[in-house]
N, C-alpha and C positions, 0 to 999 in steps of 0.2 A: 251477444250481449251489447257490442258497439251498436248495433242498430235501435235496440231499446234506450240507450242513452242520449243517443242523439233525438230519437222521439221525445223524450222527456225533457230535453234541452228547447227543443222548438215548442213545445205545448209551454214550456216556463216563461220563454220569449213573446208568446201570444198574451198570455197574463199579465206581463210586466208592460207591454205596448197598450193593453186596455185600462189597463190601472193610470196609467200615463194621460192618454186620452179621456177618458171616464173623468178624470180629477180636472183636466183643463177644457173641457169643453163640454162635458156634461153625459149622460149615458143617450140621450136622445139626439144629440147632434153628431155621436161617435158613430162611424161606419165601419162594416165591416172590412171594406176597401181600405180604409184609414188605418185599422188594426194591423192589419196584414201587411201594409207597407211599412208602417213603423217596426215590425217584426220582423222586416228582411225576407217576406214569403209571398207567394203568389196567393190570391184571392182565394183559388181552389182548394189550398192547402190548409187555408182556414177548418173549411168543413172538413178535411179528414180528422181533425182533433173535436171539434164543436158544432153541433148542428146549425146553431143560431146565437147571434148575441145573447140571446136570453140565457139558453144553455152555459155560456161563457160567465155571465154575472152569477149565476148559482154557483159555480165552482170558485169564481172568486170570493163569494159571501164564505165559502167552507176554506179557503185560504187564509182570510183574515181573522176568522175564528180559531182557526189552529194557531195561529201564529200568536193571538192574544191569550188563549189558556196556556200556551208556553211560557209566556211572561210571569204568568200566576203563579205557577208552580214554584217559584224561588222568592215570592213576595211574602211577607209576614201581614199577619192581622187577618180580620174575618172574610172568609171567601164568599159566604153567600151575597153581600151587598154588591162585590166586583163583579159576581157571576150576573146579577141584574143588570149591572151597568152592561157590560159585555154583551147581552141579549138587546139591548135597547141601543147598544152602538151599530150593531150589525146592520138593524133597521134603518138606523141614521144615517148611515155610511153608504148604505146602497140602497138609495130612494126608488121603490118601485110603484109604479101606478098599478091601477086593478089590471087593465089589459095586459101589461107586461108580466103581471104575476101569473095571469092565466097562461100567458105564453109560455112561463116558466115551467110550470106544472107538465104543459100539454110537451117542451121539449123533453123534460125528466121522464115523464110516462110513456111518451112517443115511440120508442125504440128498445129492444134488448139492451142493446149497447150503451144508450144513455142511463137507462136505468141499473146497468151493472155498474156503471161508473159513480152514479148516485149512491149506491150502495156500498161500493169501495170507499169511497168519502165518508159515509154514515159510521164505517168499522174504525178508520183513520181518526175522525172526531172521538169517536168512544174511547179510543186507546190513550189520548190524552185527557178526556174529562173523567174518564173513571177514577183515576188516582186522587184526583180534586176531590171529586165527591166523598170518597173513602176518606180522605185528610179531614174533610167537614164533619164526618160522622164520627171520628175519631176525637174531634175538638169540641163534641157537643152542639154544633152550629144546625146538624142535618140528624132526623130521627135514625136511630139504631135498628128498629126492627123492620127496615125494608130493606132489600139488596141494593147495594149502588147501582146494578145493573138495570133494575125497575126504576128505580127512579130517574135517571137517564134515559130508559124507554120513554116514561111519561113527559120528559121534557120536550124529547123530539116530537113527540104527538102534539103537545103545546104549541109549539113552535109552528109546526106545519099545518096543524088544523086551523090554529087564528089565520094564518097566512092565506090556506085556503077560502076560508068562510068569506072573510074579509074581501077577498079578491070576487066574490060572488055577490057580496051585497050592492044596492042601490046608491046607499048614501055617501057621504064624502068625509067621514069619519078618520082620521089620519092614522096609518097602519102603527105608527110609534105607540099611540095613544091606548090602541086596542092591545098590541104586545105587552106594553107596561101592566095592564089590567090583568091580561092573563098568568103574567108571571109573579105579581104579586100574589095572587091567588094560589097559584101552585107553589111557592116558596113559601107559604102559610102551610099549605098541606102536607110538605115535606119536614117543616120545623118540628123539633122535639115535643113530643106530647106531655 
C-alpha cells in the first residue's frame, strides 16, 4: 500500500507542476523536462505516469472537471446553466489546437494502459456527475423518462464526439464555439418535455 501511495503522490506532483507551468508559460512553451524538474523527478519518471504532455493535459482536464463538479454539489439554484458553463470553462481553461487534440486522442487510444486510465477517469467523473443529474431530474430541470446514466453517456459522447470531429476539420472555428452549440442542443434534448 505504501508503494501505491508514493506513486499517487508522484502523479499529483507532476500534475501540480504542469498546472503551474501551463498557467505561467502556456501549454506550447511548457516542456516535459520543465514539468519533471518542477515536480522533483527525473524526465524518465514522467513517462512512467504519462506517455506524453498531451496525455497529461487530458488528465488535468478531468481533474479540473471533477473539482468543479464537487463544488456544484453544495450550491443552490438551477444546475443546468452551471453545467453548461462548466463544459465551456473546461474548453477555455485547457485551450488545445487541432494537432494537439488529435495527439490527445492518439495518446488516449494508443495503449491499453492509457485507455484503462481514461476509462477509470470516466468512471470517477460519472460518480461525481450522476448525483447532480439525478438532483436536476428531481428538481424538474431535466426530463425524468431517461435514466441519469443514459443522459451522462450521451453527454460524454457529445463532448468527445465534438472534440474529435472538430480536430479533424480544416476550418478555424474555435472549439469553444462548437462545444457551446453542441451542449445547447444537448441540454434542449434532455429538458423536460
